[in-house]
C-alpha positions as CSV (number, residue, x, y, z in Angstrom):
1,M,-1.1,-34.8,15.2
2,A,-2.4,-31.7,13.6
3,T,-0.1,-29.3,11.1
4,E,-0.2,-25.5,11.5
5,I,-1.0,-23.3,8.6
6,R,0.9,-19.8,9.3
7,V,1.2,-16.7,7.3
8,P,4.0,-17.6,4.7
9,T,6.6,-14.8,4.2
10,L,5.3,-12.3,2.2
11,G,8.4,-10.6,0.5
12,E,10.3,-7.3,0.7
13,S,9.1,-4.8,3.2
14,V,5.6,-6.7,3.8
15,T,5.2,-8.0,7.3
16,E,1.4,-7.9,7.0
17,A,-1.7,-9.3,5.7
18,T,-5.4,-9.5,6.0
19,I,-8.1,-12.3,5.6
20,G,-9.4,-11.8,2.3
21,K,-11.6,-15.0,2.8
22,W,-11.5,-18.8,3.9
23,F,-12.1,-21.4,0.7
24,K,-12.9,-24.3,3.6
25,K,-14.7,-24.6,6.7
26,A,-13.9,-26.2,9.5
27,G,-14.4,-29.8,9.7
28,D,-13.8,-29.9,5.3
29,A,-11.8,-32.2,4.2
30,V,-8.6,-30.9,2.1
31,A,-6.1,-31.8,-0.5
32,A,-2.4,-30.9,0.0
33,D,-1.4,-27.8,-1.5
34,E,-5.2,-26.7,-2.4
35,P,-5.9,-23.1,-1.8
36,L,-7.2,-22.7,1.7
37,V,-7.4,-18.6,2.6
38,E,-6.9,-15.5,0.4
39,L,-4.7,-13.1,1.8
40,E,-4.6,-9.2,0.8
41,T,-1.6,-7.6,1.3
42,D,-0.6,-3.7,0.4
43,K,0.5,-5.2,-3.3
44,V,-0.7,-8.4,-4.0
45,T,-3.4,-11.0,-3.2
46,I,-2.3,-14.4,-2.4
47,E,-3.6,-17.8,-1.7
48,V,-2.1,-19.9,1.1
49,P,-1.9,-23.4,0.3
50,A,-2.6,-26.4,2.5
51,P,1.0,-27.5,3.6
52,A,-1.1,-31.4,4.3
53,A,-3.7,-33.2,3.4
54,G,-6.8,-33.8,6.1
55,V,-9.3,-31.9,7.9
56,L,-9.5,-28.4,8.6
57,S,-9.4,-28.9,12.1
58,E,-9.8,-24.7,13.1
59,I,-9.6,-21.7,12.2
60,I,-7.9,-19.1,14.1
61,A,-7.9,-15.4,12.1
62,L,-11.1,-14.7,10.7
63,D,-12.1,-12.8,7.4
64,G,-11.2,-9.2,7.7
65,E,-8.6,-10.0,10.4
66,T,-5.2,-8.4,9.8
67,V,-2.1,-11.3,10.6
68,G,1.8,-10.6,10.4
69,V,4.3,-12.9,8.9
70,G,4.4,-16.3,10.6
71,A,1.5,-15.7,11.9
72,L,-1.2,-18.9,13.1
73,L,-3.9,-19.2,11.1
74,G,-5.4,-22.5,11.3
75,S,-4.4,-26.2,11.7
76,I,-5.2,-29.5,9.7
77,G,-5.8,-33.1,11.5
78,E,-5.4,-36.6,10.1
79,G,-8.5,-37.6,7.8
80,A,-8.8,-38.3,4.4
81,G,-12.2,-37.3,2.7
82,K,-14.3,-37.4,6.2
83,A,-15.5,-34.4,7.5
84,A,-14.8,-34.1,11.2
85,A,-17.1,-32.3,13.3
86,P,-17.0,-28.8,12.9
87,A,-14.3,-27.2,15.2
88,K,-14.6,-24.4,16.9
89,V,-13.9,-21.1,15.6
90,E,-12.3,-18.7,17.4
91,A,-13.3,-15.6,17.8
92,P,-10.4,-12.2,17.9
93,K,-9.1,-11.7,21.8
94,A,-9.4,-8.6,22.9
95,E,-6.8,-6.6,24.0
96,A,-6.8,-6.5,27.8
97,P,-7.0,-2.9,28.5
98,K,-3.9,-0.5,29.6
99,A,-3.5,1.1,32.6
100,E,-4.9,4.8,32.2
101,P,-3.8,7.7,34.6
102,A,-6.9,8.8,36.9
103,K,-9.3,11.2,35.3
104,A,-10.2,12.8,38.9
105,A,-12.1,15.6,36.7
106,S,-14.9,12.6,36.2
107,P,-14.5,10.5,39.4
108,A,-17.4,8.4,38.2
109,A,-15.8,7.6,35.2
110,A,-12.3,6.7,36.7
111,P,-10.8,3.3,36.2
112,A,-11.1,0.6,39.1
113,A,-9.7,-2.3,38.3
114,A,-10.6,-3.4,42.1
115,P,-12.7,-1.8,44.7
116,A,-11.0,1.3,46.0
117,S,-10.5,0.3,49.7
118,A,-8.7,-2.8,48.4
119,A,-6.7,-1.1,46.0
120,A,-5.8,1.4,49.1
121,G,-5.6,-1.0,51.8
122,A,-1.7,-0.8,52.0
123,N,-1.5,3.2,51.9
124,G,-3.7,4.0,55.3
125,P,-7.2,4.8,55.9
126,A,-7.1,8.5,55.0
127,V,-6.1,7.4,51.4
128,A,-9.0,4.4,51.7
129,K,-11.5,7.3,52.5
130,I,-10.4,9.4,49.6
131,A,-10.5,6.5,47.2
132,A,-14.0,5.8,48.5
133,E,-15.7,8.6,48.3
134,S,-13.7,10.0,44.6
135,G,-13.7,6.7,42.9
136,L,-9.9,7.4,42.4
137,N,-7.8,4.5,42.2
138,P,-4.7,4.9,44.4
139,A,-2.7,2.0,42.1
140,M,-2.9,4.7,39.4
141,L,-0.8,7.1,40.9
142,A,2.8,7.3,41.8
143,G,3.1,7.2,45.4
144,T,5.9,9.8,47.5
145,G,5.2,8.2,50.8
146,K,7.7,5.2,52.6
147,D,8.4,2.6,49.8
148,G,6.3,4.3,46.9
149,R,3.0,4.7,48.9
150,V,0.8,6.9,47.8
151,T,-0.3,9.3,50.4
152,K,-3.2,11.9,51.1
153,G,-1.7,14.4,49.8
154,D,-0.7,13.0,46.2
155,M,-4.6,11.8,46.3
156,L,-5.5,15.6,46.9
157,E,-3.2,16.7,44.7
158,A,-4.4,14.1,41.8
159,L,-7.9,15.2,42.1
160,A,-7.0,19.1,42.5
161,N,-5.3,18.8,39.2
162,P,-6.2,16.0,36.8
163,P,-4.4,15.0,33.8
164,A,-5.8,16.3,30.3
165,A,-7.6,14.2,28.9
166,P,-6.9,13.1,25.4
167,A,-8.1,15.1,22.5
168,P,-10.7,13.0,20.5
169,A,-9.5,11.2,16.6
170,P,-10.8,13.5,14.0
171,T,-13.6,11.9,12.2
172,V,-15.5,12.7,9.2
173,A,-19.0,12.4,9.7
174,R,-21.5,12.0,7.2
175,A,-24.2,13.6,6.7
176,P,-27.5,11.4,6.9
177,S,-29.3,10.8,3.0
178,A,-32.7,11.8,2.6
179,P,-35.1,8.3,3.3
180,D,-35.9,8.6,0.1
181,D,-32.1,8.6,-1.1
182,A,-31.2,6.6,1.5
183,S,-33.1,3.4,0.0
184,R,-31.5,3.7,-3.6
185,E,-28.0,3.8,-2.0
186,E,-25.8,0.9,-1.8
187,R,-23.2,0.6,0.9
188,V,-20.2,-2.1,0.3
189,K,-17.3,-2.6,2.9
190,I,-13.9,-1.5,1.3
191,T,-11.5,-3.9,1.2
192,K,-8.3,-4.4,2.8
193,L,-6.5,-4.2,-0.4
194,R,-8.3,-0.6,-1.4
195,Q,-7.8,0.7,2.2
196,T,-4.1,0.0,2.0
197,I,-4.0,1.4,-1.3
198,A,-5.2,4.5,0.2
199,R,-3.1,4.7,2.9
200,R,-0.3,4.3,1.0
201,L,-0.9,6.9,-1.6
202,K,-1.5,9.2,1.3
203,D,1.3,8.5,3.5
204,A,3.6,9.0,0.3
205,Q,1.6,12.5,-0.2
206,N,2.4,13.5,3.9
207,T,6.1,12.4,3.7
208,A,7.1,13.2,0.4
209,A,7.9,17.1,-1.0
210,M,5.9,16.4,-3.8
211,L,6.2,18.7,-6.8
212,T,4.7,17.6,-10.6
213,T,6.3,19.5,-13.6
214,F,5.0,19.0,-17.3
215,N,6.1,19.2,-20.8
216,D,4.0,17.4,-23.7
217,V,5.7,15.6,-26.6
218,D,5.0,15.7,-30.4
219,M,4.5,11.5,-30.8
220,S,4.3,11.6,-34.8
221,A,8.1,10.2,-34.8
222,V,6.9,7.2,-32.4
223,M,3.6,6.7,-34.2
224,S,5.1,6.5,-37.2
225,L,8.4,3.9,-36.6
226,R,5.0,1.6,-35.0
227,A,2.7,1.8,-38.2
228,Q,5.4,0.9,-40.5
229,Y,7.0,-1.8,-38.2
230,K,4.2,-3.2,-36.2
231,D,3.0,-6.0,-38.4
232,V,6.4,-7.5,-38.9
233,F,7.1,-6.6,-35.0
234,E,4.3,-8.6,-33.9
235,K,5.1,-11.6,-36.2
236,K,8.7,-12.1,-35.3
237,H,8.1,-11.5,-31.6
238,G,4.5,-12.4,-30.9
239,V,3.4,-9.1,-29.4
240,K,2.4,-5.9,-30.5
241,L,4.4,-3.0,-30.7
242,G,2.6,-0.5,-28.2
243,F,4.1,2.7,-26.8
244,M,5.3,1.3,-23.6
245,G,8.6,0.0,-25.0
246,F,9.9,3.4,-26.1
247,F,8.5,5.2,-23.0
248,T,10.5,2.9,-20.9
249,K,13.5,2.9,-23.1
250,A,13.4,6.7,-22.7
251,V,12.9,6.8,-19.2
252,I,15.6,4.9,-18.6
253,Q,18.6,7.3,-20.7
254,A,17.0,10.2,-18.5
255,L,17.1,8.7,-15.5
256,K,21.0,7.7,-16.3
257,D,21.1,11.7,-17.0
258,V,19.7,12.4,-13.8
259,P,20.8,9.8,-11.4
260,E,18.4,11.4,-8.3
261,V,15.2,10.7,-9.6
262,N,16.5,7.0,-9.5
263,A,17.2,7.2,-5.6
264,E,15.7,7.2,-2.4
265,I,15.6,8.2,0.9
266,D,16.8,5.7,3.6
267,G,17.1,7.4,7.1
268,Q,19.9,9.9,7.1
269,D,21.1,8.1,3.8
270,L,20.3,9.0,-0.1
271,V,20.6,5.6,-1.9
272,Y,21.3,6.0,-5.4
273,K,20.2,3.0,-7.2
274,N,22.6,1.9,-10.2
275,Y,19.9,-0.6,-11.8
276,Y,16.7,0.5,-13.5
277,H,13.6,-1.5,-12.3
278,V,10.7,0.4,-13.7
279,G,6.9,-0.3,-12.1
280,I,4.4,-0.2,-14.9
281,A,1.0,0.5,-13.0
282,V,-1.8,-1.8,-14.2
283,G,-5.4,-0.8,-13.6
284,T,-7.3,-4.1,-12.3
285,D,-11.1,-4.5,-10.6
286,K,-9.2,-5.1,-7.3
287,G,-7.3,-1.6,-7.5
288,L,-4.0,-0.4,-9.0
289,V,-0.9,-2.7,-8.9
290,V,2.1,-2.1,-10.4
291,P,4.1,-4.9,-11.5
292,V,7.7,-4.3,-11.9
293,V,10.2,-5.2,-15.1
294,R,13.4,-5.8,-13.7
295,D,16.9,-4.7,-15.4
296,A,14.7,-2.8,-17.8
297,D,18.0,-1.1,-19.1
298,Q,19.3,-4.8,-20.4
299,M,16.3,-5.5,-22.7
300,S,15.3,-4.4,-26.1
301,I,12.3,-3.0,-26.6
302,A,10.8,-6.4,-28.0
303,G,11.6,-7.7,-24.8
304,I,10.0,-5.3,-22.7
305,E,7.2,-5.0,-24.5
306,K,6.6,-8.8,-24.2
307,T,7.5,-8.6,-19.9
308,I,4.8,-5.9,-19.8
309,A,1.9,-8.1,-21.6
310,G,3.0,-11.0,-19.4
311,L,2.7,-8.9,-16.1
312,G,0.1,-7.2,-17.5
313,R,-2.1,-10.3,-17.6
314,K,-1.2,-11.8,-14.6
315,A,-2.5,-8.8,-13.2
316,R,-5.9,-8.4,-14.8
317,D,-6.4,-12.7,-13.8
318,G,-5.4,-11.7,-10.2
319,K,-1.9,-14.1,-10.4
320,L,0.8,-12.0,-9.9
321,G,2.7,-12.9,-7.0
322,I,5.1,-10.7,-4.4
323,E,8.1,-11.4,-6.9
324,D,6.4,-9.5,-9.3
325,M,5.7,-6.2,-7.1
326,Q,9.4,-5.9,-5.6
327,G,11.9,-3.6,-6.2
328,G,11.0,-1.0,-8.2
329,T,13.0,2.1,-8.4
330,F,10.7,3.9,-10.8
331,T,7.3,3.8,-12.0
332,I,4.8,4.8,-15.0
333,T,1.5,5.2,-15.5
334,N,-0.3,5.6,-18.9
335,G,-3.9,7.5,-17.5
336,G,-4.1,7.8,-21.4
337,I,-6.1,5.0,-21.9
338,Y,-8.7,5.8,-20.1
339,G,-9.1,9.0,-21.8
340,S,-7.0,11.1,-19.5
341,L,-5.8,14.6,-20.9
342,M,-3.5,15.6,-17.8
343,S,-2.6,14.6,-14.2
344,T,-0.6,14.9,-11.4
345,P,0.2,11.3,-10.4
346,I,1.2,10.3,-6.7
347,L,4.7,8.9,-5.8
348,N,5.4,5.1,-5.5
349,A,6.9,5.2,-1.9
350,P,9.6,5.1,-1.4
351,Q,10.4,5.9,-5.2
352,S,11.5,9.5,-5.9
353,G,9.9,10.0,-9.5
354,I,6.5,8.7,-11.6
355,L,6.1,9.5,-15.1
356,G,2.4,10.3,-16.2
357,M,1.3,9.2,-19.8
358,H,-1.7,10.8,-21.0
359,R,-4.1,10.7,-24.2
360,I,-2.7,11.6,-27.6
361,E,-4.5,14.3,-29.3
362,E,-4.1,16.1,-32.6
363,R,-3.6,20.1,-31.8
364,P,-2.0,22.7,-33.4
365,V,1.7,23.8,-32.9
366,V,4.4,26.0,-34.5
367,V,7.1,24.4,-36.5
368,K,9.8,26.3,-38.3
369,G,7.3,29.6,-38.3
370,Q,4.2,27.3,-39.6
371,I,1.1,26.3,-37.7
372,V,0.4,22.4,-38.4
373,A,-1.6,20.0,-36.4
374,R,0.4,17.2,-34.8
375,P,-0.4,14.3,-32.4
376,M,0.6,15.6,-29.1
377,M,0.8,14.1,-25.4
378,Y,0.9,15.9,-21.9
379,L,3.7,14.6,-19.9
380,A,4.1,14.9,-16.1
381,L,6.6,14.1,-14.0
382,S,6.0,14.0,-9.9
383,Y,8.8,13.8,-8.2
384,D,10.1,14.1,-4.3
385,H,11.7,17.3,-3.9
386,R,14.0,16.7,-1.0
387,I,15.8,14.4,-3.6
388,V,15.4,15.7,-6.8
389,D,16.1,19.8,-7.5
390,G,13.8,21.6,-10.4
391,K,16.3,21.5,-12.6
392,G,17.1,18.0,-12.8
393,A,13.1,17.4,-13.1
394,V,12.9,19.6,-15.5
395,T,15.9,17.8,-17.4
396,F,14.6,14.7,-16.8
397,L,11.4,15.4,-18.6
398,V,13.4,17.1,-21.3
399,R,15.5,14.0,-22.0
400,V,12.1,11.6,-22.4
401,K,10.4,14.3,-24.7
402,E,14.0,14.7,-26.9
403,A,14.2,10.6,-27.0
404,L,10.7,10.0,-28.0
405,E,10.5,12.8,-30.6
406,D,13.9,11.6,-32.2
407,P,13.8,7.7,-31.4
408,A,16.8,7.1,-33.3
409,R,18.3,8.2,-29.5
410,L,16.6,5.5,-28.1
411,V,18.8,3.2,-31.0
412,L,22.0,4.9,-30.6
413,D,21.8,5.5,-26.7
414,L,22.0,9.1,-27.2
């Protein structure tokens, strides 16, 4: 008996995936729990293991296809170590065309599921004659005659007043390259994961009333603490003392003071999250992913650093699971590691806030009337103005700045 291979549950709010690639061909022997196919979702890439040992007898969903949770991917037949004859790989089934209203303005192109005379057979000779001459299919019309039959008047009315043709979907045309340039170009298909990332970012821009506010922070105190304790910290906790632990703690204190930044819109409701799952954006070779430090408010700085380090390794190795990506209530992204001085980060929907960190550079600032050089960083808070007012956004960013410039506040919960 064949064993079905189906799309597993993909996690919170994830309803579909794209077939990345099959690791086996139809007819190949497979072992139980051996990775069979790679699925790409908008959050992570996962591998589907073989539910049983045997022979991959059939592949239903091909590379590049979009499949929903529970969809049939293929099947495994009985056999051990013996390759069966390659099974037929089914091509994607084309959807049956939907019936459309007749386009009388262009009779030659009018749909004709059956010969016009046959379609009009139950509507009288006058209707059949008009159908034969014009190509207009009576079956596409709502009849006004007895028992809903199409009349000669219905046909003439449709021809005189054709429905407006739908507007074509807008396309962006790419100008052709010069022959010398074209020979030096490389065309690579965009991965489904990258397409999904692009779509989600654009959806966030289109849905939220997104606005960004800026501030800068003097990093002297945090950098001094790191310099003083980094060696003993790493020796005790087995992880380096970075900036993310300080920033995560500062963000949590600010979220407690300005709870609307930790909220989201759900239909007609505003949902306040009384927990703090902080997403940390991580760049990988497949695109940006956002693993989540869950209940970060209950962790020490050491605990946060350990968790972030572990998630970062999993992200770079492509081993993040759906559970690592779920439930974030706020996101921090650090463009400074790439040298960014300032940016306007895009919201990670449906969250209402994201904090952008940037590179630290020595800049002249005025302190007690004196111009001095200090290690400064620009901070950017992008927020959903439907939920967060300007006052709340500015207050949030000031709270983050205050905590970082006086780290004792993080210890004393001030």
